[in-house]
VEXLUMNU-149237 format. One record per residue (C-alpha): residue number from 0; residue in three letters; x, y negated, z. Coordinates in steps of 0.001 Angstrom, whole numbers, padded with zeros to 6 digits. Example, Ala and Ser with C-alpha at 12.3 -4.5 7.8 and 13.67 -1.06 7.14 Angstrom:
2
SITE   i  aa      c1      c2      c3
SITE   0 ALA  012300  004500  007800
SITE   1 SER  013670  001060  007140
This chain:
107
SITE   i  aa      c1      c2      c3
SITE   0 UNK  000042 -000088  000211
SITE   1 UNK  001479 -003757 -000672
SITE   2 UNK  001171 -005754  001956
SITE   3 UNK  003052 -008732  000464
SITE   4 UNK -000058 -011107  000749
SITE   5 UNK -000343 -010892  004343
SITE   6 UNK  002959 -012410  004528
SITE   7 UNK  001395 -014985  002758
SITE   8 UNK  002700 -018845  003948
SITE   9 UNK -001178 -020024  003454
SITE  10 UNK -002023 -018502  005701
SITE  11 UNK -001400 -021079  008467
SITE  12 UNK -003182 -023671  006052
SITE  13 UNK -006193 -021281  006472
SITE  14 UNK -006368 -020852  010535
SITE  15 UNK -005659 -024085  010684
SITE  16 UNK -009021 -025233  008385
SITE  17 UNK -011718 -022418  009876
SITE  18 UNK -010180 -023617  013310
SITE  19 UNK -011450 -026485  012813
SITE  20 UNK -014478 -025779  011145
SITE  21 UNK -015488 -022799  014009
SITE  22 UNK -015128 -025841  016796
SITE  23 UNK -016266 -028946  014665
SITE  24 UNK -019665 -025936  013773
SITE  25 UNK -020090 -025265  017962
SITE  26 UNK -019047 -028875  018387
SITE  27 UNK -021524 -030663  015662
SITE  28 UNK -023053 -028753  014083
SITE  29 UNK -026401 -030288  014863
SITE  30 UNK -025517 -032734  012499
SITE  31 UNK -025341 -029310  009435
SITE  32 UNK -029100 -028891  010182
SITE  33 UNK -031879 -029545  007381
SITE  34 UNK -028687 -028592  004417
SITE  35 UNK -028689 -025029  003269
SITE  36 UNK -026754 -022326  004975
SITE  37 UNK -025480 -021876  001211
SITE  38 UNK -024134 -025626  000753
SITE  39 UNK -022071 -024628  004230
SITE  40 UNK -020541 -021563  002912
SITE  41 UNK -019649 -022790 -000144
SITE  42 UNK -018154 -026367  001999
SITE  43 UNK -015677 -023918  003835
SITE  44 UNK -014536 -021872  000985
SITE  45 UNK -013834 -025338  000020
SITE  46 UNK -011945 -027203  002320
SITE  47 UNK -009890 -024023  002359
SITE  48 UNK -009370 -023733 -001221
SITE  49 UNK -008086 -027827 -001411
SITE  50 UNK -005959 -026861  001536
SITE  51 UNK -004257 -023988  000030
SITE  52 UNK -003738 -025747 -003507
SITE  53 UNK -001996 -029099 -001320
SITE  54 UNK -000031 -026718  000023
SITE  55 UNK  001468 -024965 -002460
SITE  56 UNK  001851 -027577 -005132
SITE  57 UNK  002462 -030785 -002404
SITE  58 UNK  004104 -029511  000360
SITE  59 UNK  003053 -028543  003882
SITE  60 UNK  002985 -032127  004587
SITE  61 UNK  000840 -033314  002840
SITE  62 UNK -001382 -030457  003715
SITE  63 UNK -001263 -032241  007400
SITE  64 UNK -001746 -035490  006613
SITE  65 UNK -004994 -034647  004773
SITE  66 UNK -005998 -032630  008314
SITE  67 UNK -004644 -036093  010261
SITE  68 UNK -006535 -038452  007493
SITE  69 UNK -010259 -035997  007819
SITE  70 UNK -009479 -036135  011920
SITE  71 UNK -009415 -040204  012293
SITE  72 UNK -012737 -040476  009591
SITE  73 UNK -014472 -038194  011794
SITE  74 UNK -014295 -039883  014323
SITE  75 UNK -013816 -043128  012559
SITE  76 UNK -018220 -041942  011409
SITE  77 UNK -019000 -040557  014644
SITE  78 UNK -017481 -043244  017265
SITE  79 UNK -017966 -046857  015277
SITE  80 UNK -019392 -046335  012472
SITE  81 UNK -023102 -043561  013502
SITE  82 UNK -023330 -045510  017086
SITE  83 UNK -023763 -049341  014286
SITE  84 UNK -026418 -047678  012235
SITE  85 UNK -027624 -047012  016122
SITE  86 UNK -027181 -043351  015619
SITE  87 UNK -025673 -040977  018775
SITE  88 UNK -022529 -040220  017113
SITE  89 UNK -022438 -037179  019168
SITE  90 UNK -026272 -035570  019471
SITE  91 UNK -026823 -037232  016596
SITE  92 UNK -030303 -038725  017982
SITE  93 UNK -032654 -039637  017683
SITE  94 UNK -033629 -036808  015292
SITE  95 UNK -035519 -039313  012798
SITE  96 UNK -032883 -041781  012190
SITE  97 UNK -030061 -039144  011762
SITE  98 UNK -032328 -037237  008789
SITE  99 UNK -033463 -040247  006936
SITE 100 UNK -029630 -041402  006903
SITE 101 UNK -029192 -038114  004952
SITE 102 UNK -032087 -038735  003510
SITE 103 UNK -034020 -035477  004673
SITE 104 UNK -036944 -034859  005841
SITE 105 UNK -037942 -034084  009402
SITE 106 UNK -039392 -030780  009747
């Protein structure tokens, strides 16, 4: 059995992306309630593919720059922009405003 794929240098990038996604889904998943599950899965797979592509073409330093940029953008959105729109950046409340901002309909 050929196990060379186990030594791929990109497992680390995938572990970082999927780890961030897991923690983010647990803590902030309520912001994605109205999004279909197939879109959530596609988003995770696309983020993993982009991470590997950047690391393979530009290097691991650029991968970490991407992770840092996305992290800063998330903090800005949840700590500053959402509260300016009248939505709690941690709890996504009030739900009607959050859903209206996303273009979703309340169930």
